[in-house]
N, C-alpha and C positions, 0 to 999 in steps of 0.2 A: 489632528491630536486624537480624535475618537478612533481613527483607524489604527493609529499606533498603539492605544491602549487595548482595543480588541486584539490585536496581534499578539500583544505580550500576554494578555490574559488567557490566550488560547495556547500558551507555551510554545509560540512561534508556528504552530501548525495550521491555522487559517490562512488561506490565500485569497485572492480576488473574487472567488466564487462564493465563500462562505461568509465573508465580512458583510457585504450587503444584506445578508438575511439576519444579522445581528444588528445592523443599522436600522432595518425596518421595525425591529422590536423597540427601538428608541425613538421611533417617530422621525428619524432622519432619513434623507434620501442620498442615493448615489448609485451610478451605473457601474458595472463591472470594469468598463474601460476606464472611466474616471478614477475608480479605487486602484485599478492595476498601474496607472500612471503615477498616482501618489505614492504607491508602495515603492515603485522603482525610484522616485526621487528621494525616498527616505533610506533606501537600500534595505527594505524589508523583503526577505525571501523565505517563504514557507518551507519547513523541513519536509523531506519526503516521506512517505508512509514506509514503515519498516516491512521488509519482505517477509512473506510467511514461509517459514521453514517446516517442511514436511518429513525431513529424515532425521531421525534421532541416532547419530552415529556414535554417541558415547554411551552406549549400553554394554552390559557385560554378558549378553546373551549369546550364544554359538550362532555362527552364520551357517545357514543351510548348505549341503553340498549341491554342486552344480550337476544334477544328474542329466540334463539334457545336452550339456555341453554346446548350446546354442543350435542344436540339430532339432528343428521343429517338423522335418518331413516325417510322415505316418505312413504305413502300408495299409491300415484298416482303421476305422472309426473307434473311439475310445481307447486309444493307445497312450496318448500323451494328453495331460491336463496342465494348465498354467493359470 
C-alpha cells in the first residue's frame, strides 16, 4: 500500500529505484527487487522522462543561406569556418 501511495504522489514518475529511497525516509525497508515485483503485481509502470527538445523550429527568423553546399574541402587554411 505504501508503494502505491508513493507512486501516485510522485505523479506516476517514481520507479523501483526511487521508491526505496522514499521508504527509507519513512523507516520502512524494501529492496529494489521486492519493490519491482510488487509494482509489477499492481500494474504500476513509471512514465518515461520527456525527451529534451533542442531545436525550436517554430520561430519566425529567416534561415541562413547554405553557402558551403556541403563542400567542406579547402585549398588553404582559414577559407571556411563552420
